C-alpha positions as CSV (number, residue, x, y, z in Angstrom):
1,X,-62.1,60.9,-77.4
2,X,-59.2,59.9,-75.7
3,X,-59.9,57.1,-73.1
4,X,-57.9,57.0,-69.7
5,X,-54.7,55.4,-69.1
6,X,-56.5,53.0,-66.8
7,X,-59.5,52.6,-69.4
8,X,-56.8,51.2,-72.0
9,X,-55.2,49.0,-69.8
10,X,-58.6,47.6,-68.6
11,X,-59.1,46.9,-72.3
12,X,-56.0,45.4,-73.1
13,X,-56.0,43.1,-69.9
14,X,-59.8,42.3,-71.7
15,X,-58.2,41.3,-74.7
16,X,-55.1,39.3,-73.3
17,X,-56.9,37.4,-70.7
18,X,-60.3,36.9,-72.3
19,X,-62.0,38.6,-69.6
20,X,-65.8,40.0,-69.5
21,X,-66.7,43.4,-67.9
22,X,-68.4,41.2,-65.6
23,X,-65.5,39.1,-64.4
24,X,-63.4,42.3,-64.2
25,X,-66.0,43.9,-61.8
26,X,-66.4,40.9,-59.9
27,X,-62.2,40.5,-59.2
28,X,-61.5,44.0,-58.9
29,X,-64.6,44.9,-56.4
30,X,-66.2,47.3,-58.7
31,X,-69.5,47.4,-60.2
32,X,-70.1,46.4,-63.9
33,X,-71.4,49.7,-64.6
34,X,-68.4,51.5,-63.2
35,X,-66.0,49.1,-65.0
36,X,-67.7,49.6,-68.4
37,X,-68.4,53.6,-68.0
38,X,-64.7,53.9,-67.3
39,X,-63.6,52.0,-70.4
40,X,-66.4,53.8,-72.5
41,X,-64.7,57.3,-71.4
42,X,-68.4,58.0,-69.8
43,X,-66.7,58.3,-66.2
44,X,-63.5,59.8,-65.3
45,X,-62.2,57.6,-62.5
46,X,-61.3,59.2,-58.9
47,X,-57.5,58.7,-58.0
48,X,-58.7,56.4,-55.7
49,X,-60.5,54.2,-58.3
50,X,-57.0,54.4,-60.2
51,X,-55.0,53.4,-57.4
52,X,-57.5,50.4,-56.7
53,X,-57.6,49.4,-60.7
54,X,-53.7,49.9,-60.7
55,X,-53.2,47.4,-57.9
56,X,-55.7,44.8,-59.8
57,X,-54.0,45.1,-62.9
58,X,-50.6,44.4,-61.4
59,X,-52.0,41.2,-59.8
60,X,-53.2,39.9,-63.2
61,X,-50.0,40.3,-64.9
């Protein structure tokens, strides 16, 4: 199974910054469940979700 690009970027951020799904969810204003499902490849994020998460990821660099 191939993960979406945004899922891979979230996982990379978690590794680099030692963040939990809960921390990412709180900071990005997503539910913990949605973050987990995106990272697990169980949910294909909408374009709106991708745009929002891309902006979040850019703020964490």
